[in-house]
N, C-alpha and C positions, 0 to 999 in steps of 0.2 A: 169514543167522541167526548167533547168537550162539553161539560152541560155551562152554560154561560146562563146570568143573570140579565132578564128583560123588565125593564123598567118601562110601564105603558105612559108614562107623562108626555105631554107636549113639547118638554123642553128636552125629551132624550130623543125627540123622532129624529132630526141628525144622525143620532150614533146607529139608530135602528131601522129606518124606514127603507132603505135600503138592501138590509143586510139580506140576504137566502131566507125564506119563509121556512125552507126544506132542503136542507146537505144532511150527509150521510156522517158532518163531521161534530153535526151543532143538534146541541138539544137546549132549545130556552124556557127558562122558567122565569112565569112573574112574578116582581113582588114589588112593593116599597123599597126605599134605599134601607130602612132599617129590617125588612124582611132578608135582603140580597146579606147584607152585614151580616145577621145570624147562620144565612144558609152557608157564608164562605167560609164562617169560625169552623162550623161543624162537621164541613167536608160532604154538605146533601149541595154545591156546586162549585164547581170547579174554576169561576170566573167570572166576574160583574165587576160593572160602577157602582162602587161601594163609596161610601161617603168618606169622605177628605178624612176627618173623623177616626173611620172606623179602621183605615190604615194606622194614621197613629197608633190607634190601642195594639196593633198586631205587627208592626215595622219589623220585627222581627223575623216573623213567619213567611212574612208577604214581599214581594217583588211588584213594580208599577209596570205597565205597557207605556210606552213612550209616546208621544205624541196624542195621547185621548184626556180628554178631561171634561168638567163640564166647570166653565171659571168667566166671568166677567171682571173687567176693571170697570168699577161704578155700579151702577142700581142693574139690578138682575130681572125685577117683576115679577117674580112670583115666589121670593121669601121676603114674608112681611110680617110686621108686629103690628096689629092694630090695640091699639089703647085707645081708653076711655080719659085719659090724661098724658099729658107731655111725659116722655121718659125721663126724663130729670127728678117726676112726684112720683115714682112706681114705688121707692125705696119703704120696703115694710108691708107692700100691697101686694096681690098674687097674679102671677103672669103664669097662665095655662101655653104647655108645649105639645106641641104634636107628637102622636104618636108614631110618625114615621118617617123622623128625620134626626139624627146622631150631628153631623157638621153644623147644620142651621139652629141647634139647641143651645149648641156647647159656641155657636158666636154670638147669640143672643147674651149668654151668661157672659163672655167675655166686654160685650158691649158694655153691658148695666153694671158692672161689676169693676171694671178697670179703666172703663172712658169717661161713666154716666156718674161713678161712686154711689152706684144702688145697690140694694141688697133685699130685692122682693121674696118672697113665698114661692114656689113653682107648686105646678100640677102637670103630668104628665096626661094627656086627653085626647080623644079622638078627633080627626079636623069638622070639626064643625064650628062656626063663628058664633053663631045663637047660644048653642049649647056652652062654648065658652066662655062666652061674656054671662050667662048666666051664675056661674062662679068664679068667675076671675075679673079682675079689673083690663087686662091685656092677654093677647092670643094671637100662638105664635103661627103662621099656618107655610104651607110651602106649594108649590109645585102648582097642580089643577087646581087644587082647593083655595090656595091663594089669590089667581087669575079670577076665580068665579065669584070668588067674596070680593073684592076690589066693584069688581064687575056691577058687583051690586049698590054699589057705591055708600057703603054704609056711612052711618055719623059719629064718627071718631075720627081718630089721628090714624095714620100709615104713613109707618116710618118703610121703606126699604133698605134691606140689612145690607147684601150687596154696598148701597151709597153711603151708609152709615160709615162702616168698615174702609172705606176708600177716602171718606173724609179725614176720618180719625189718622190713617194708616199711610195714607199715599198709595199702598200695595191694591194688587190684583187681590180677587179671592177667586180659590176652587172649593166646589163644592163635590165633588165627584172624582173619582181617579178611578183605570182601571185596573184590577189588582188578581192575584191569584198566589198559590201558595209555593213556596221556592222548592219545593217537594215535588212539584211537578215537570220540572225540568229532568231531573233524572228518570222520571219514568215517560214522560211522555213532549220531549222537546219539540220534536216535528209539530205534532200535533198541532202543540200550543202556538208553534210561529205561523202556521198557515192559517188558523183562525186569527191569528193580530192582523195577518193579511187582510185578511173579509174585513175587518172591521175598517184598518184604514182605508181601502179601498169604498166601501159602505159611508163613511163619512165624506171622502172627497165629493163622492159621487152628488150628494146629500146636498152639501155645499155647493155645487152645480146645479141645483135644480131646486131651490129653495123658493121656488112659487109652489110646487106641488107639496113641500111641508106647510105653508100656510093655508091652502085648500084640503090639507086633512085635517091643521087645527079649526079648520072653520068649522066642520063637519062635528069636529069632536067636540067644541065648545062655544061657536058661533063665533061673531068679531068679524070687525072688519080684514080684507086685506091687509089693510095700512095699521091695523092694531097690529096684528102676526108679525109685519112687516118691522115698526118698530120695538115688538118684543124681542125679534132674533137679532138683532144688527149687533147689540151690544154682548154676543154670548162667544167667548173663545172655546170652543171644542179640540181646542190643541194643547200642548203643553210644553212651551217657549222656556227661554231661560228666567225670563219675568214673570212667568206666570209661577214657576219653579222658585222664584224668590219669594213670593208674596203665598206663599203656599207653605216655605219653611217658616216665614213669619207667624200663620196662623194656627200650625203646629207648635211653635215653640212658645207664644202664648198663651195656649193650650196646658203646656208641662209647665211655664210658670205660674197658670193659676190653680194649679195642681188640678186639673182636670182629665189629666195623663199622668200615670205613674211612670214614665221616663221619657228621656227629649229624646222622639224618632229622629231618623237619618232616612234619607228617600234612595231608594236601591232601587234602579230602573233594570230591564232586561228587553227582548235584545239591547246590550249597549251599542250606543251611535260612533 
């Protein structure tokens, strides 16, 4: 059996909605991205859509599954920095960071330090905009928490970090990749490949039935079918050469900004 990480947020529905709920090869373990990052690292799960940053931390031990990611080229709609002041004025102020993300937390630091030239103080907190704003001047929220906060139309500046990244770099941004430990190839290669094919098939079915995804999102968070159509249209759940180039740019900047101890190399399995 392969223990996989299940991410319950709406942006991950095209990965999971049509994946078999009961299968002799699969056990699904639900958590937020940071939970899966830790679980994959310490062996509690075998495979997961982990934070791209977490792959960068463990690139010597992990392999990436091809053609699977959560990426955008421009706006993302659910990785949002809410701020009481323009970002250029955050120097020396306090930014509250969600405790559910690694990729977006470090993307925030790259954008603020490298591109805006500001160095704020950071707090890590639970994802609650009101609670974060009680202690900080800006707040990073991701996934459904970000969508819900934005739908409430708070009186503050709202920056879409996918859009900010694209405006400064011209590259796409990859937030999550499917990864697993290299040792699994020698231990359970056939099982890993079977699960990989199931993930690819589930994704393909979802992309052909997005109306089902939109309706499920409405049930989960509200919003109109048009809202969810506009939300999902910018997502890329594959990992083509353009997306890989953006991922490399992000990981290289993480290394250059001393957020990662070494410069990651991307290794894929199965090779195509």
